[in-house]
C-alpha positions in Angstrom: 116.7 57.3 104.7 117.6 53.8 105.8 121.0 52.5 107.1 121.7 48.8 106.7 124.5 47.3 108.8 127.3 44.9 107.6 129.5 43.9 110.6 132.2 42.1 108.7 133.7 38.6 108.9 137.2 37.0 108.8 138.6 34.5 106.4 138.3 31.7 109.0 134.5 32.2 109.0 133.6 31.6 105.4 133.9 27.8 105.6 130.7 27.7 107.7 128.7 30.1 105.5 126.1 29.0 103.0 125.0 31.2 100.1 122.6 33.3 102.2 125.3 33.9 104.9 127.9 34.9 102.3 125.5 37.4 100.7 124.5 38.8 104.1 128.1 39.4 105.1 129.7 40.5 101.8 126.9 42.1 99.8 124.6 45.0 100.0 121.4 44.7 97.9 118.4 46.9 97.2 119.9 50.3 97.6 118.6 51.7 94.3 114.9 52.2 94.8 113.0 55.0 92.9 112.2 57.9 95.2 114.4 56.8 98.0 117.9 57.0 99.5 119.5 54.1 101.4 122.9 53.4 102.9 124.9 50.4 104.0 127.2 51.0 106.9 130.1 48.5 106.7 132.6 47.7 109.4 135.3 47.2 106.8 137.3 50.4 107.4 134.0 52.1 108.2 133.1 52.6 104.6 129.5 53.6 103.8 127.9 52.6 100.5 124.7 54.2 99.3 122.2 54.5 96.5 119.8 57.3 95.7 117.2 57.5 92.9 115.4 60.8 93.0 112.3 61.0 90.9 109.6 63.7 91.4 111.1 65.0 94.6 114.7 65.7 95.5 116.4 63.6 98.3 118.3 65.2 101.1 120.6 64.0 103.8 123.2 65.4 106.1 122.3 64.7 109.7 124.7 62.5 111.7 122.6 60.3 114.0 123.4 57.2 112.0 127.2 57.7 112.2 127.4 59.1 115.8 128.5 62.6 114.9 126.6 66.0 114.7 126.5 65.8 110.9 127.1 63.1 108.4 130.2 64.9 107.1 131.6 66.0 110.5 134.4 63.4 110.0 133.7 62.0 106.6 134.2 62.6 102.9 132.2 61.1 100.0 132.2 60.3 96.3 128.9 60.4 94.3 128.9 58.7 90.9 125.9 59.2 88.6 125.2 55.8 86.9 121.8 56.9 85.4 120.1 59.8 83.7 121.1 63.5 84.1 120.8 64.9 87.5 122.2 67.4 90.0 123.8 67.4 93.5 123.5 70.4 95.7 126.1 70.8 98.4 125.4 73.5 101.0 123.5 75.5 98.5 125.8 75.1 95.5 124.3 73.0 92.7 126.5 70.7 90.5 125.0 69.3 87.3 125.8 65.6 87.0 125.7 63.7 83.8 126.0 59.9 83.3 129.5 58.7 84.6 130.2 62.1 86.2 131.5 61.9 89.8 131.3 64.5 92.6 133.8 64.6 95.5 132.2 66.0 98.7 134.6 67.2 101.4 134.6 66.9 105.2 132.5 69.6 107.0 129.6 69.7 104.5 126.3 70.4 106.1 123.6 69.2 103.7 123.5 67.3 100.4 120.4 67.2 98.1 120.2 65.0 95.0 117.7 65.5 92.1 117.0 64.2 88.6 116.6 66.3 85.5 113.8 64.0 84.2 111.9 61.8 86.7 111.1 59.4 83.9 114.8 58.8 83.3 116.2 59.4 86.8 119.7 59.7 88.0 121.2 56.7 89.8 123.5 58.1 92.4 126.0 55.7 93.9 127.7 57.0 97.1 130.9 55.9 98.8 131.8 57.6 102.1 134.8 57.0 104.4 136.3 58.7 107.5 138.4 61.7 106.6 141.1 63.6 108.6 141.4 66.6 106.2 139.3 69.3 104.7 139.4 69.1 100.9 137.1 71.2 98.7 134.1 69.7 96.9 134.8 69.1 93.2 132.9 67.8 90.2 134.9 65.4 88.1 133.4 65.0 84.6 133.7 61.7 82.7 136.0 63.5 80.3 138.3 64.5 83.1 138.9 61.0 84.5 142.3 59.4 83.9 141.7 56.3 81.8 144.0 53.2 81.7 143.5 50.6 79.1 144.3 47.1 80.4 144.1 43.4 79.6 144.5 41.0 76.7 142.0 40.0 74.1 143.2 36.4 74.1 142.3 36.1 77.8 138.9 37.9 77.5 139.9 40.6 80.0 140.4 43.8 78.0 139.0 46.7 80.0 139.2 50.4 80.6 139.8 51.7 84.1 138.8 55.4 84.7 140.2 57.1 87.8 138.1 59.9 89.2 138.8 60.4 92.9 142.6 59.7 92.9 145.7 61.8 93.6 146.4 62.0 89.9 143.0 63.5 89.1 141.1 64.9 92.1 142.5 64.7 95.7 140.8 63.3 98.7 141.9 62.3 102.2 141.6 58.5 101.9 138.9 57.7 99.4 139.7 56.3 95.9 136.9 55.9 93.4 136.6 55.0 89.7 134.8 53.0 87.1 135.9 50.0 85.1 134.3 48.8 81.8 135.1 45.5 80.2 135.5 45.8 76.4 132.9 44.2 74.1 133.6 40.5 74.0 135.6 40.5 77.3 134.1 39.2 80.5 136.8 39.2 83.1 137.6 42.1 85.4 140.5 42.8 87.8 143.0 40.4 86.4 145.2 39.1 87.8 143.4 38.7 91.1 145.2 40.3 94.0 145.1 41.3 97.6 145.7 44.7 99.1 146.2 44.1 102.8 146.2 47.8 103.6 142.9 48.7 101.9 139.4 47.3 101.6 137.3 47.8 98.4 133.6 47.9 97.4 132.3 47.0 93.9 129.0 48.4 92.7 128.0 46.4 89.5 125.8 48.3 87.1 124.7 48.5 83.4 123.7 44.8 83.5 120.6 43.7 81.7 117.9 42.1 83.9 118.8 38.6 82.7 122.5 38.8 83.1 124.7 38.3 86.2 128.3 38.7 87.3 130.1 35.8 89.0 132.2 37.6 91.6 134.9 35.5 93.2 136.2 36.2 96.8 138.0 34.6 99.7 141.6 33.7 100.4 143.5 32.6 97.3 143.6 29.0 98.5 140.0 29.0 99.7 137.7 30.8 97.3 133.9 31.4 97.2 131.6 33.1 94.7 128.7 35.5 94.7 126.1 35.8 92.0 125.6 39.6 91.4 122.8 41.5 89.7 122.5 45.1 88.5 123.0 47.5 91.3 124.3 45.0 93.8 127.4 45.9 95.9 130.1 43.5 96.9 132.3 44.3 99.9 135.9 43.0 99.6 137.9 43.0 102.8 141.6 43.4 102.8 142.1 39.6 103.2 140.1 38.6 100.1 140.8 38.4 96.4 138.2 40.1 94.1 137.6 39.3 90.5 134.5 38.6 88.4 133.2 37.4 85.0 129.9 38.4 83.5 127.3 36.6 81.4 126.8 39.8 79.4 128.0 43.5 79.3 128.5 45.2 82.6 130.6 47.8 84.4 131.4 48.5 88.0 132.4 51.3 90.3 135.3 50.6 92.6 135.8 52.5 95.8 138.7 51.9 98.3 140.0 53.2 101.6 142.6 52.2 104.1 146.1 53.1 105.1 147.2 54.7 101.8 146.1 55.8 98.4 148.8 53.9 96.5 146.7 52.2 93.8 149.6 49.8 92.9 150.0 48.7 96.6 148.8 45.2 95.8 149.9 41.6 96.1 149.1 39.8 92.8 147.9 36.1 92.9 148.7 33.8 90.0 145.7 32.1 88.5 147.3 28.7 89.0 147.5 29.4 92.8 143.7 29.7 93.2 141.8 27.0 94.9 
């Protein structure tokens, strides 16, 4: 298991950043490697992002040396979204079968987590979001069919999309983690419109289901001082509270959104009009 560090940056720092510096501060790449598990520890609200691709052998974690506590889950909760083939997640001896687009909530106090694939030739792609937690909430599997789906957008503006809430007070409770999946409709390219800020929460985007030749252009920064990141399949973008976040793809794609902060009020946002962007 590896743990990559992302220390964070403020809005006054991006003017001096070139492409490499922007990617080093606001992206985590290379987490989905067959046969391995890897994490990125971000200093944006202490969120950890991770990727695990079990093949022939299961992958296990749970010790806390990388987070400074006796166990990984001593003071943390986690969401595990399966973005690949069928697999399973075993939490303290209880095995949960996980299909594509299923999501497992793992509560504080868990001892050990093991992840496996049903077919090593078509492995599961487990994307992990973990945040500090101050409450004990039971582990729960949320099937794709159990997510609450919102249909959003406008065909004329190429931003029709479905937003599926998994770890959310209206579906499955958590302490502070929110997690779901957004899919642009065929022919639509834009996500998260209008762009917005949520000063009381940070967010991470994991882009997936992109073909090897396609990319998403992810826009970030203050509304009057924007930058962009070119994102490939499996790349993760970190969006601090001070930054807008929106993207457009050159082909079909989806993304997992994960949030944490002061509250779980999904509508606690400050929209930004497109005409105000610079």
